[in-house]
C-alpha positions in Angstrom: 52.0 53.4 55.8 54.8 55.6 57.0 54.6 54.0 60.2 56.6 51.1 59.0 57.9 52.1 55.6 61.5 52.6 56.7 61.5 49.0 58.3 63.7 46.3 56.9 61.0 43.8 55.9 58.5 46.3 54.8 58.6 45.6 50.8 58.2 41.8 51.4 55.3 42.5 53.9 53.5 44.9 51.7 53.8 42.6 48.6 51.8 39.9 50.6 49.1 42.4 51.9 48.8 45.3 49.4 45.4 43.9 48.3 44.2 44.4 51.8 46.0 47.5 52.7 44.9 49.5 49.5 41.3 48.3 49.6 38.8 51.0 50.1 37.1 49.1 53.0 40.3 48.6 54.8 41.2 52.3 54.3 38.1 53.4 56.2 39.9 52.0 59.4 41.9 55.2 59.4 38.7 56.9 60.6 38.2 54.6 63.7 39.9 55.4 66.8 41.6 52.7 68.6 43.7 52.5 71.8 44.1 56.4 71.7 46.1 56.0 68.5 45.7 59.2 66.5 46.2 57.1 63.2 43.3 54.9 64.0 42.6 51.2 63.8 44.3 51.1 60.4 47.8 52.0 61.9 47.2 49.5 64.8 46.5 46.6 62.5 49.3 47.3 60.1 51.8 47.6 63.1 50.5 44.1 64.5 50.6 42.5 61.2 54.1 43.9 60.3 55.7 42.9 63.6 53.9 39.5 63.8 55.1 38.9 60.1 58.8 39.6 61.0 58.6 37.4 64.0 57.2 34.4 62.3 59.5 34.9 59.5 62.5 34.7 61.8 61.0 31.7 63.5 60.4 30.2 59.9 56.7 29.9 60.6 53.9 30.8 58.1 54.7 34.5 57.9 52.4 35.0 54.9 49.2 33.8 56.7 50.3 35.7 59.8 50.8 39.1 57.7 47.3 38.5 56.3 45.4 37.2 59.3 47.1 39.9 61.7 46.1 42.6 59.4 42.4 41.5 59.5 42.4 41.1 63.3 40.5 44.2 64.0 38.5 44.1 60.8 35.2 45.7 62.2 33.6 49.0 61.3 31.4 50.1 64.2 32.5 52.3 67.0 32.0 50.0 69.8 31.8 53.1 72.3 28.5 54.0 70.8 26.7 50.6 71.1 24.1 50.5 73.8 23.9 47.1 75.7 20.8 46.1 77.8 21.6 42.5 78.2 22.1 41.0 81.7 24.4 38.2 83.0 26.4 36.0 80.8 24.8 37.7 77.5 26.2 41.1 78.7 29.7 39.5 79.0 29.3 37.7 75.6 28.5 41.0 74.0 31.3 43.1 75.4 33.3 44.6 72.8 36.7 42.6 73.9 34.7 39.4 73.7 32.4 40.1 70.6 34.7 42.1 68.2 36.9 39.2 67.0 33.7 37.3 65.9 32.6 40.6 63.9 36.1 41.0 62.4 36.2 37.5 61.2 32.7 37.6 59.7 33.8 40.7 57.8 37.1 39.3 56.8 35.4 36.0 55.4 33.1 38.2 53.4 35.7 40.1 51.7 38.7 37.6 51.7 39.4 34.0 51.1 40.9 32.9 54.7 42.7 29.9 55.6 42.4 28.0 58.9 45.4 29.7 60.5 44.2 33.4 59.3 40.7 32.6 60.8 42.2 31.4 64.1 44.5 34.4 64.4 41.4 36.9 64.0 39.0 34.9 66.3 41.7 34.2 69.1 43.7 37.3 69.3 41.8 38.4 72.4 43.0 35.5 74.5 42.8 35.4 77.6 39.7 37.7 77.5 38.1 35.1 75.3 38.4 31.8 76.9 39.4 29.4 73.9 43.3 29.8 73.5 45.0 30.2 70.0 45.3 26.9 68.1 48.5 27.8 66.1 52.0 29.2 67.1 51.1 32.1 64.6 47.9 32.9 66.3 49.8 32.9 69.8 52.4 35.5 68.1 49.5 37.6 66.7 47.7 37.8 70.1 51.0 38.8 72.0 51.9 41.3 69.4 48.6 42.8 69.5 48.9 43.3 73.3 52.4 44.8 73.0 51.4 47.3 70.2 48.2 48.2 71.9 50.2 48.8 75.2 52.9 51.0 73.2 49.8 52.9 71.7 48.0 53.7 75.0 51.4 54.7 76.4 52.0 57.0 73.3 48.6 58.6 73.8 49.1 59.2 77.5 52.3 60.8 76.7 50.7 63.1 74.2 48.0 63.9 76.7 50.5 64.7 79.3 52.4 66.9 77.0 49.2 68.7 75.9 48.3 69.3 79.4 51.8 70.5 80.4 51.8 72.9 77.5 48.4 74.2 78.4 49.6 74.7 82.1 52.7 76.7 80.7 50.5 78.8 78.6 48.3 79.8 81.5 51.3 81.0 83.5 
């Protein structure tokens, strides 16, 4: 949680999401690699949820649903890199991680939490335009856009760490 604890709206955000964040199942996301993020899918989900929450709060939209739906947008537990695919054609596309994981996340979230229509839509549509159907609500659009921004940030940080590591190794070999 140190990734956002010092932020202005953290306590309000946390009061809405503590039951999810502190659940043992959600905590397992810390062990799942995601976007090169060393803190795992847990940190990614918390970042997306926090920033989407702040934006919707400032726009006087449904920030409570946004905080909870965004937190669960990547609520799946398998490592997609280890899943073998033998499908062909459209079935292969339908089962690609980027297309299939929102459905898995929604199924898991529905099993563990009571979701409203906005939260369901945020989870299911956060990968637009990779998934063809666009988000239905303004809050879902915000989650989708924030997810892409946070993912880009995490990839850039991972790349920077990798470059720094390689540069350090090169200096040690001189």
